[in-house]
MARVO-978575 format. One record per atom (N, C-alpha, C, CB): residue in one letter; y, x, z. Coordinates in steps of 0.02 Angstrom, whole numbers, plus 50000, padded with zeros to 5 digits. Glycine has a CB too. Layout:
N
aYXZ ...
END
This chain:
365
m499405004350000 m500005000050000 m500625004450000 m500004995250062 g501095003649954 g501695007649949 g502215005950000 g501995007049881 a502755010250000 a503285009150049 a503625002450039 a503795014750045 e503745000649975 e504084994349962 e503674988349986 e504234993649888 s503004988649978 s502564983250000 s502584982650076 s501854984349976 y502584988450111 y502634988350184 y503294985150205 y502584995350213 e503824986950169 e504484984250187 e504494976650181 e505024987350143 n504214974150126 n504204966850117 n503824963450173 n503884965050050 l503284966850197 l502884963850250 l503254963650316 l502234967750258 v503534969350336 v503844969550402 v504504965950404 v503944976650422 m504834964950346 m505474961350346 m505384954050366 m505794961750278 k504754951550369 k504624944750391 k504694944250467 k503934942450369 n504724949850502 n504764949950575 n505454952150596 n504224954450605 s505774948450643 s506464949950662 s506534956850692 s506714944750711 a506044958950735 a506094965550765 a506044971050712 a505534966550817 s505624969950661 s505544974850608 s506184975350567 s504954973050563 r506504969550555 r507124969650516 r507654973750551 r507374962450504 a507714972850617 a508204976650655 a508044984150653 a508234974250728 f507404985850655 f507184992750654 f507384996050587 f506434993350665 l507284992350532 l507434995150466 l508184995650455 l507124990850412 r508574991050485 r509294991350475 r509584997750505 r509624985250506 i509265000450557 i509495006650587 i509495012250535 i509055008650647 f508955012450496 f508905017750445 f509375016350387 f508175018350420 r509445010150367 r509865008550310 r510605010150324 r509795001150292 g510815009850389 g511515010950405 g511715018150410 g511675007550469 r511255022850402 r511425029850410 r511605032950341 r510845033750442 p512185036150337 p512415038650272 p511945043650241 p513085041750279 q511655048050282 q511235053250252 q510635050250216 q510995058150305 f510405044450238 f509835041350205 f510065037750142 f509475036550252 n510675035250143 n510935032050082 n511025037250027 n511595028450096 k511185043450047 k511275048749997 k510615051149970 k511675054550027 q510125051150013 q509475053749993 q508995047949987 q509205058950045 q508975044749929 q508565038749920 q507835039949932 q508665035949850 q507595045749911 q506885047149918 q506705047749992 q506695053549881 t507135051250030 t507025051950102 t507035045150135 t507545056550134 y507515040950112 y507565034250139 y506925030250128 y508155030550108 k506635030650068 k506015027050054 k505445029550098 k505825027849980 q505425036250108 q504895038850150 q504955036350222 q504905046550148 l505575036450247 l505675034150315 l505555026650321 l506365035850339 t505745022950268 t505625015750268 t504875014350271 t505935012450206 g504495018150233 g503775017250235 g503485019050302 g503445021350181 w503755024450332 w503505026450399 w503685021050450 w503815033150421 a504295018550447 a504505013250494 a504075007050485 a505245011550484 a503935005450422 a503524999550408 a502825000450437 a503474998250333 c502545006350431 c501875007550459 c501875006750535 c501625014650440 v502395009350568 v502435008650640 v502495001350660 v503035012550668 c502914997650624 c503014990650641 c502384986550628 c503594987650600 v502034988050574 v501404984450560 v500904985850615 v501124986450492 a500864992150638 a500394993850692 a500584990150756 a500395001450705 l501234989850770 l501444986150830 l501274978750824 l502194987050842 l501394975950765 l501244968850756 l500504967450764 l501474966450687 l500084971850737 l499364970950744 l499154971550817 l498984976150702 a499454976250853 a499274977150924 a499474971150965 a499594983450952 l500084968750952 l500324963050990 l499944956750974 l501064961950978 s499684956150913 s499334950050894 s498614950050918 s499354949350819 g498394955350950 g497734955150981 g497194958950943 g497514948250988 c497374963250896 c496884967250860 c496604972450909 c497194970750797 a495974971650929 a495684975750982 a495674983150965 a494974973450997 s495494984850903 s495434991950885 s496114995350889 s495134992750815 v496644991950867 v497314994850871 v497534995550943 v497824990550831 q497394990450984 q497584990751055 q497234996451091 q497424984151090 v496614997751073 v496245003451102 v496575009951082 v495505003351081 r496745010651017 r497055016850993 r497735017951026 r497135016650917 m498095012551039 m498755013151070 m498695014451145 m499165006751059 g498095013951174 g497995015151245 g498135009051288 g498425020651267 w498225003251256 w498354997151294 w497724993951320 w498744992151252 k497174995251287 k496514992851307 k496024998651306 k496274986951261 i495454997451338 i494925002551335 i494294999151308 i494795005751404 s493865003251280 s493215000951256 s492685003451306 s493065003351183 l492324998751337 l491845000751388 l491265004751360 l491574994651424 d491105003951296 d490545007851269 d490725015251261 d490335005051201 k491375016851270 k491585023851267 k491885026251333 k492095024851211 t491785022251385 t492085023851450 t491535024551503 t492585018451471 p491505030351539 p491015030951594 p491185026051650 p491015038251622 v490685022651676 v490785017651728 v490275018651783 v490735010451699 n490505018651846 n490055019351903 n489825012651929 n490395023251957 s490295007751933 s490125001351963 s490614996051939 s490115001752040 i490414989651947 i490864984051933 i490804978951989 i490694980751864 s491334975151999 s491334969752048 s491774964152021 s491594972252118 a491754958452054 a492134952652030 a492384948552088 a491704948351984 n492944945152077 n493204940352126 n493614935052090 n493624943952180 l493744929652126 l494144924152098 l494874925052119 l493884917352122 l495324923952072 l496034923552089 l496144916952126 l496484924152026 n496494917252182 n496614911352224 n495964908752254 n496954905852184 g495454913152260 g494824911152289 g494834911452364 g494264915452262 p494264911652399 p493604912752369 p493264906452346 p493164916152418 g493494900452367 g493144894352349 g493464890752291 g493104889752409 i493094885752265 i493334881752209 i493154874452223 i493034884152141 g493594869852205 g493474862752216 g493274859252152 g494094859552245 p492944853452157 p492764849652097 p493364848252053 p492424843052118 g493284849551988 g493814848451940 g494304854351934 g494194842451959 q494214859451975 q494674865151973 q494464870251920 q494714868452040 k494974874051898 k494854879751854 k495214885751884 k495114878351781 l494834891051896 l495114897151926 l494914903251885 l494884897852000 p495394907851874 p495234913851835 p494824918951875 p495874917151810 l494394922251839 l493964927451868 l494264934251850 l493234926751842 i494244938851897 i494464945651885 i493884950351898 i495074947451931 v493734954651849 v493204959651855 v493524966451864 v492734959451793 l493274970251912 l493514976951927 l492994982051905 l493674977852002 v493214986851867 v492774992151841 v492984998851872 v492794992551762 t492515002351904 t492675008651938 t492395014451897 t492385008852010 e492835019151879 e492645025151841 e492395030551890 e493245027751799 p492045035751864 p491785041051908 p492325044451950 p491435046251866 n492935044851924 n493485048051962 n493785043452015 n494025050451915 g493515037452023 g493765032752073 g494295028052048 g494015036452131 r494535029051987 r495055024651961 r494755017751947 r495385027551897 i495125012551966 i494885005651958 i495275002351901 i494965001652024 l494914999551855 l495204995951798 l495054988551805 l494934998751731 e495534984351786 e495444977051791 e495394974051721 e496024973851830 t495154967951720 t495094964351656 t495784962051632 t494624958351663 e495824960751568 e496434958251537 e496574951051559 e496384958551460 g497134948351539 g497304941551559 g497664941651626 g496684937151563 v497434937451673 v497774937151739 v497704943651777 v497484931451780 g497204947751761 g497134954151794 g497614959451768 g496434956651786 h497924957951709 h498414962551678 h498114969551669 h499054962951720 g497474969751656 g497144976251650 g496954977951578 g496534976451692 k496574983251570 k496394985851505 k495684984051483 k496474993251504 v495284981351529 v494584979751513 v494564973151474 v494154979251578 m494264973351415 m494234967451372 m493634963051389 m494204969451298 w493744956451390 w493204951851406 w492634952151356 w493474944851410 k492794954051295 k492264954351244 k491754959751259 k492574955451176 d491934964551302 d491464969851321 d491014967951379 d491844976251338 l491114961851406 l490724959451463 l490324953251443 l491184957851522 k489784952151479 k489394946051470 k489384942451537 k488664947651445 v489624936151537 v489684932351599 v489254926051593 v490424930451613 m488834925051643 m488404919051646 m488514915651714 m487654920851636 a488414909051715 a488534905451778 a488054899551784 a489264902851781 t487904897751846 t487524891651861 t487964886951901 t486864893351899 v487864880551893 v488254875151925 v488954874751894 v488314876252001 a489324880351894 a489974880651862 a489894883251791 a490464885151902 t490434883351753 t490454886351686 t491004891551684 t490554880951631 v490934896351639 v491434901651632 v491614902251558 v491174908451660 s492264902251543 s492494902851473 s492454910151451 s493204900251465 q492574911351386 q492564918051359 q493124922451387 q492604917851284 k493624919351417 k494174923051447 k494104923451523 k494844919751429 g493514921751550 g493384922551620 g493664917151665 g493644928951642 v493764911151639 v494014905651681 v493424901451705 v494524901151641 v493354900951771 v492804897351802 v493004889951812 v492594900551871 s492574885251790 s492714878151796 s492144874751833 s492814874851726 l492324870251879 l491824866351915 l491904859051894 l491914867151993 p491344855551879 p491394848551857 p491764844251908 p490694845751845 k492114839051883 k492494834551927 k492034830551972 k492924829851886 d491454828651947 d490994824451986 d490674828652042 d490454821251941 p490814827252106 p490534831452159 p489784830852166 p490854829552225 r489484825652137 r488754824952142 r488394830652107 r488544818252113 i488734833652058 i488414839152020 i488364845452062 i488814840551956 s488874846752103 s488894853052142 s488724852152215 s489574856152135 d488644845952238 d488524844752309 d487884848152332 d488484837152323 g487944852252384 g487374855752412 g487164861852372 g486794851152417 k487554863752322 k487374869452280 k487924874752285 k487274867352207 v487764880852266 v488244886352266 v488304889052195 v488024891952316 p488874888252163 p488964891252097 p488874898752100 p489664889552069 h488514901352050 h488354908552049 h488554911351982 h487584909752063 v488904917051985 v489134920451924 v488824927351920 v489914920951923 t488574929051861 t488284935751848 t488664939051791 t487514935251832 i488904945151804 i489264948951752 i488874955151736 i489994950751776 t488744956151671 t488404962251649 t488834965651595 t487694960651621 v488674972051584 v489024975951533 v488504978151481 v489384982251565 p488494974951422 p487984976751373 p487944984151356 p488104972951309 s488524987551358 s488524994751342 s488284999051401 s489214996951320 h488224996051460 h487974999551520 h487454994951553 h488565001351570 p486844994651527 p486344989851551 p486174990551625 p485714990651512 d486324996251656 d486154997251726 d486674994151773 d486075004651741 l487224991651747 l487754989051788 l487774981351787 l488434991851766 h487884978451844 h487984971151847 h488324969351912 h487304967451839 a488644963551913 a488974961051974 a488764953851985 a489744961551969 e488664952052048 e488464945252066 e489014942252111 e487774945152104 l489154935852101 l489674932552140 l489474925352155 l490354932752103 d489414923852220 d489314916952242 d489994913952258 d488844916652305 i490104907852234 i490754904552243 i490654898452287 i491064902552174 p490914898552348 p490854892552390 p491234886652360 p491124894052462 v490964880652370 v491304874552348 v491694871752407 v490794869252320 r492334870252395 r492764867752447 r492994860652430 r493374872452458 y493114856652481 y493294849652470 y493944847852506 y492734845052493 d494324852952528 d494974851552560 d495524851552507 d495114856852614 e495414847852453 e495884847352399 e496234840552401 e495534848452331 n496784839952365 n497144833552359 n496954830252293 n497924834652363 y496524825152297 y496274821752238 y496684815452223 y495534819952247 t496654813252161 t497024807252141 t496574803052096 t497684809052104 a496544796552111 a496194791652068 a496724786652045 a495594788052107 n496914787051983 n497474783151957 n497224777551911 n497974787651919 f497354771351932 f497174765551891 f497794761251877 f496624761351926 s498374764351874 s499004760651864 s499034757551794 s499604765151876 g499434752251789 g499524749051724 g499904753551676 g499884742351732 r499824752151612 r500164756151561 r500914754451559 r499844755051491 r501294758951533 r502004757851523 r502104753051464 r502374764551510 g502594748551472 g502754743951418 g503064747451358 g503224738451442 n502994744651299 n503284747551240 n504044746951241 n503004744251176 n504384752051216 n505104751851213 n505334747051158 n505394758851200 g505914743851169 g506194739451118 g506484743551061 g506714734951148 l506494740551002 l506774743950944 l507534743750947 l506524740750878 s507854748950923 s508584749150921 s508844744550866 s508834756350911 g509434741750877 g509744737550826 g510004741750768 g510314733450856 t510114738450712 t510374742050654 t511134742150656 t510124738650587 d511424747650632 d512154748350631 d512454743850577 d512354755650619 g513054741250592 g513394737250542 g513644741450484 g513974733550574 m513804738050429 m514054741550369 m514814741950371 m513824737850304 s515074747450348 s515804748350345 s516104743850292 s515974755750331 g516714741550307 g517054737450257 g517304741650199 g517644733850290 s517404738350143 s517644741850083 s518394743050087 s517464737850019 s518624748450058 s519334750050057 s519714745250011 s519454757350035 g520334743850029 g520754739549988 g520944742849923 g521364737450026 s521084738749874 s521294741449809 s521994744349813 s521264735949754 t522134749149771 t522774752549771 t523294748649731 t522714759649743 g523864747549763 g524424744349727 g524884749549698 g524814739749774 s525514747649690 s526004752149661 s526564753449711 s526294749249596 t526774759749716 t527344761549758 t527954763049715 t527184767649802 d527914761449651 d528484762549606 d529044757649625 d528274761549531 p529634760449644 p530174755849665 p530384750949612 p530774759849687 n530284752849549 n530474748249495 n529944743049480 n530624752149432 n529344744349503 n528804739549489 n528304739749547 n528444741249422 p528524737649607 p528084738049665 p527544732649663 p528484737549729 s526974734149695 s526444729149704 s526074730749768 s525954728949642 p525854725749804 p525534726949869 p524834730049861 p525484720449909 g524644734049912 g523954736549915 g523484731149941 g523914742649960 g522864731449921 g522374726549944 g522164727750016 g521774726649898 n521974722350050 n521734723050118 n521024725950120 n521744716250154 g520894730050171 g520214732650180 g519734727350204 g520224738550229 g519114727950186 g518614723150207 g518414724250280 g518004723450162 d518194718950313 d517964719450382 d517274722750385 d517944712450415 g517174726850438 g516504729550450 g516044724150478 g516534735550498 t515404724650466 t514944719650493 t514714721750562 t514324718850446 n514484716850600 n514274718050669 n513604721850670 n514214711450708 g513524726050721 g512864729050732 g512394723850763 g512924735250778 s511754724450749 s511284719650778 s511084721750849 s510654719050733 d510844716850888 d510654718250957 d510004722350959 d510554711650995 g509954726651011 g509334730251023 g508814725551053 g509444736251069 q508184726851039 q507654722651066 q507524724251140 q507004723451025 d507304719351177 d507114720451247 d506464724351251 d507054713751285 g506394728351303 g505764731951314 g505214727251336 g505864737451365 d504594729051321 d504024724851341 d503874725651416 d503394726751300 r503544720851443 r503324720951512 r502794726451522 r503044714051534 g502814729651579 g502304734651595 g501634731451605 g502504738651656 g501104735151596 g500424732551604 g500244731551677 g499934737151572 n499804726751689 n499564725351757 n499004730151775 n499324718151763 a498984732351837 a498434736551862 a497844732151879 a498664740851923 p497234734551870 p496644730551886 p496494730651961 p496034733051847 p496074726051985 p495844726352054 p495424732752064 p495414720052073 v495504735852122 v495164742152137 v494744741452199 v495684747952145 q494124743752196 q493664743652253 q493554750852276 q492984740252235 v493654752052341 v493554758752370 v493024758152425 v494224761652399 r492514762452421 r491984762552472 r491984769552503 r491284760752442 v491964769752570 v491994776152606 v491384776752651 v492664776652648 a490974781852638 a490384783252679 a490484789752717 a489744783552635 f490074790752769 f490154796552813 f489604801552800 f490144794452887 r489804807952790 r489314813452784 r489334817352849 r489474818052721 a488814816452891 a488794819752956 a488654827152948 a488274816553001 g488814831053000 g488694838153000 g489194841753044 g488714840952929 d489114848453048 d489594852353087 d490304851653059 d489384859753087 h490334850552994 h490974849552960 h490924842852922 h491154855552911 p491084837252954 p490984830652922 p491414829852860 p491144825152972 l491134826252812 l491474824852749 l491464817452735 l491144828852690 l491914815152691 l491934808252671 l491694807552599 l492644805352679 q491194803452590 q490984801552522 q491394795452501 q490214800152518 v491734795852446 v492164790352424 v491984788552352 v492914792252430 g491874782052342 g491774779352275 g492344774652258 g491084775852269 v492654775452200 v493214771252178 v493024768252111 v493884775452173 s493054761552107 s492864758152045 s493394753152025 s492174754652052 a493534752651960 a494024747951933 a493934747651857 a494754749951952 a494014741651831 a494004740651758 a493384743651725 a494634743551727 g492814743151758 g492194745651730 g492094753151736 g492164743851658 h492554756651770 h492494763851779 h492374765351853 h493124767551754 q491974770551866 q491824772551934 q491904780051941 q491124770351955 k492234782151995 k492344789252008 k492124790752080 k493084791251998 f491874796852089 f491624798952155 f492014805052179 f490864800452153 y492104805252245 y492464810752276 y492124812652341 y493204808952288 l492154819152357 l491914821652422 l492524824952454 l491294826652414 v492754822052509 v493404824052538 v493294827152607 v493884818052543 d493584832952617 d493594836152682 d494204833452720 d493614843952677 p494114829552773 p494694826652807 p495134831852841 p494474821652858 q494874837952848 q495274843352877 q495634847152820 q494834848152919 g496154844052795 g496554847252742 g496524843752676 g496324854252733 g496014839752663 g495944836252599 g496224829152602 g495224836152577 s496314826152544 s496554819252541 s496364816252474 s497324818952552 l496404809552472 l496284805852410 l496824800452404 l495564802752408 t497194800552349 t497704795452336 t497444790852282 t498374798752315 v497384784352299 v497164779252252 v497784775252230 v496624774552283 t497924775252165 t498534772152139 t498354766452092 t498974777252103 a498644760552106 a498554754752063 a499234751252055 a498024749752092 d499734755152035 d500414752552026 d500474748551961 d500924758252027 g500924743651962 g501084740351899 g501434745051852 g501514734051912 g501284744651789 g501584749151740 g502334747851733 g501244748551672 p502734753051724 p503454751951714 p503604748351649 p503834758751716 g504134744451648 g504324741051587 g504604745751536 g504834735651602 g504554743951474 g504824748051420 g505584747951420 g504554745751353 s505894753151395 s506624753551391 s506884749051336 s506854760851379 g507464745951349 g507774741751298 g508044745851241 g508334737551328 g508034743051181 g508294746651123 g509054746851123 g508044743351060 r509334751951091 r510064752751086 r510344747751036 r510244759951066 g510894744651055 g511224740151008 g511524744050950 g511764736151044 g511524740950891 g511804744250833 g512574744750837 g511604740550769 r512854749950810 r513584750850811 r513904746450756 r513774758350800 g514474743650774 g514824739650724 g515094743850668 g515384735850757 g515094741050608 g515354744650551 g516104745450554 g515154741150486 q516364751050530 q517084752350530 q517434748250477 q517214759750519 g518024745450495 g518404741650446 g518664746050389 g518984738150479 g518694743250330 g518934747050273 g519684748250278 g518774743450208 s519914753850252 s520634755450254 s521004751350202 s520754763050242 g521624749650219 g522034745850171 g522254750250113 g522654743050206 g522324747150056 g522524750849997 g523264752649998 g522374746849934 m523454758049965 m524154760149960 m524524755449913 m524204767549934 g525134754249930 g525554749949889 g526184748249926 g525184743449869 t526594743949897 t527204741649929 t527184734049932 t527834744049890 p527034731149992 p526844734750054 p526114736950052 p526964730350116 p525904741650097 p525204743750098 p524764738150125 p525114750050141 g524124738350106 g523654733250130 g523454734450202 g523034733150085 s523244729150235 s523014729750304 s522294732350307 s523064722850340 s522154736450357 s521474738750367 s521034733150392 s521454744750416 g520404733150373 g519934728050396 g519744729050469 g519314728050353 r519504723850500 r519284724250570 r518594727350575 r519284717250602 s518504731650626 s517844734650637 s517364729450666 s517894740750686 g516734729850648 g516244725250674 g516094726650747 g515604725750634 m515824721750781 m515664722450852 m514984726050860 m515644715550887 d514944730250913 d514314733550929 d513804728350953 d514424739050983 g513174729450935 g512654725050959 g512494726351033 g512024726050917 r512204721451065 r512034722051136 r511414726451144 r511904715051166 n511434730751195 n510844734751212 n510304730051239 n511014740251264 g509674731351221 g509124727351246 g509014728551320 g508494728851208 w508734723451354 w508574724151425 w507914727951434 w508544717151458 d507884731951487 d507254735151504 d506734729851522 d507344740251562 g506124730951503 g505584726251519 g505424726251593 g504964727851479 p505184720751621 p504994720551692 p504354724551704 p504904713251715 p504264727051765 p503644730751781 p503054725951785 p503724734651847 g502464728751774 g501854724851781 g501674723951854 g501284728151743 s501174719951866 s500944718551934 s500464723951957 s500614711651938 g500524725852020 g500054730652049 g499374727452062 g500324733552113 g498864731452063 g498184728852074 g498034728152148 g497674733352042 s497584723652164 s497354722952233 s496874728652248 s497024716052245 i496944731652307 i496504737152328 i496124734952390 i496914743752341 t495464735252385 t495034733452442 t494654739652463 t494554727552424 v494714741452527 v494384747452554 v493834745152602 v494894752152590 t493224746652584 t492654745252629 t492424751952658 t492064741652590 y492474752552725 y492344759052756 y491824758352811 y492994761952784 d491434763752818 d490944764052872 d491304765252938 d490434769752858 p491064762352993 p491404763253058 p491514770453078 p491004759853112 q491054774953056 q491124782053075 q491724785353040 q490494785753058 t491984782252987 t492534785252950 t493214782652973 t492454783952877 k493224778053020 k493854774653039 k494394779553059 k493724769753095 s494224784653097 s494724789353121 s494984794053066 s494444793453177 f494674793853007 f494874798252953 f495234794452896 f494274801952925 l495334787952904 l495604784052848 l496304786052827 l495604776752867 s496664789752871 s497344791752853 s497354796552794 s497674795052913 v496794799752779 v496784804452722 v496674800852656 v496234809752732 i496544794352659 i496484790352597 i497134786352591 i495854785552599 r497544788252543 r498204785352534 r498194780452476 r498734790852524 l498504774652486 l498474769252437 l499174767552412 l498144763052467 s499224765852348 s499864763752319 s499724758252269 s500234769752286 a500064752452278 a499984746752232 a500664743352224 a499444741752258 k501134746852193 k501814744152185 k501794737652146 k502264749252149 n502184732752170 n502214726052140 n501554722452145 n502424726552067 g501144724352193 g500504721052204 g500424718952276 g499934725652183 p499864715752292 p499744713452361 p499584719352406 p499164708352362 p499664718552471 p499484723952518 p498734725152516 p499704722152590 p498524731352530 p497804732952529 p497424729252584 p497694740452536 v496784728152572 v496344724752619 v495814729752643 v496004718452587 y495714730252710 y495224734752738 y494644730652768 y495544739252792 k494044732852753 k493444729652780 k493004734952814 k493044725852724 e492844733952877 e492414738552913 e491714735752915 e492674739752985 e491244739552886 e490534737652885 e490134743852868 e490394731852835 p489494743952885 p489084749852869 p489064751052794 p488364748952896 v489184757352776 v489164759452706 v488634764952699 v489864761952681 a488114763652659 a487594768552649 a487854774452609 a486994765452614 p487514780252614 p487724786052573 p487774783952500 p487224791852582 l488294786352466 l488434784352398 l488004788152347 l489164785352381 w487714793852368 w487234797452326 w486774801752368 w487604801852275 
END
């Protein structure tokens, strides 16, 4: 690829354009065209290399020293931990950081949240119960029944160093703030009114003192149309909440929430965790904007001049739609959970107050 081709390529990038302008502005390069072309080609090569490195080309990043290749790096040991760990809750995603120790004791971290030089493509990560993405992000399923009583396990190996591996058990925690939202949908917004049309200009008369004639009057602008009212917000469905007790040294609450044919399960640690059940009426849609009145046409020149037309009236803005009705929430709880009910928070705006029923509730799973 010649110097001119490189120049065309890098000129598509703003940083490259600024870099080349430095060379173009120097008189000695303007005098020596051949030298200028050589330097332009060199600058283009540097910029292309930088662009490739920044865009994630692994081989270029390794050559630049920004990344390392584990198949060419001596390694004594590896270990792993979770950022913001050590535990993970159902539905959570937490990044994994792998530490690589070289024979000289220097520790290298993985790229991404670790801001290190070790590339994830040089590692092999496997997990049970949880899943791990190609970028080392650990995910636990939202349904607690999948992970209840189990310990997610992660294994990291280095294909280029078969003798090395790291094991990581991830405790499951339930002191999280969960939300079950069954609120009504938002109403549709009203359409805006159309703007009025401007009046036509008056015809031109004569200002000749010997033969005067009046200018024509301008036409009136038409009125803008009214904006439409917003639609009513959707109603929330009735919601059933069942709370069972999980006995143990660290008691937990099993909670099942069902509405509109859907059912969700939660395992809540009352020491720090909570569950918010929402069945609010949906907000009404916004009213449409009224159309602007058309401008009156200008009077024509003449003796006397014509009168300008009247501007049309602006249309009325539409009214916001009313909110929908909140859903009824019924909580059936086991007597053993009564002292922990404060961690289950309910919201049913524009709906009836929640109903609580105390009766034995069998384990939900």
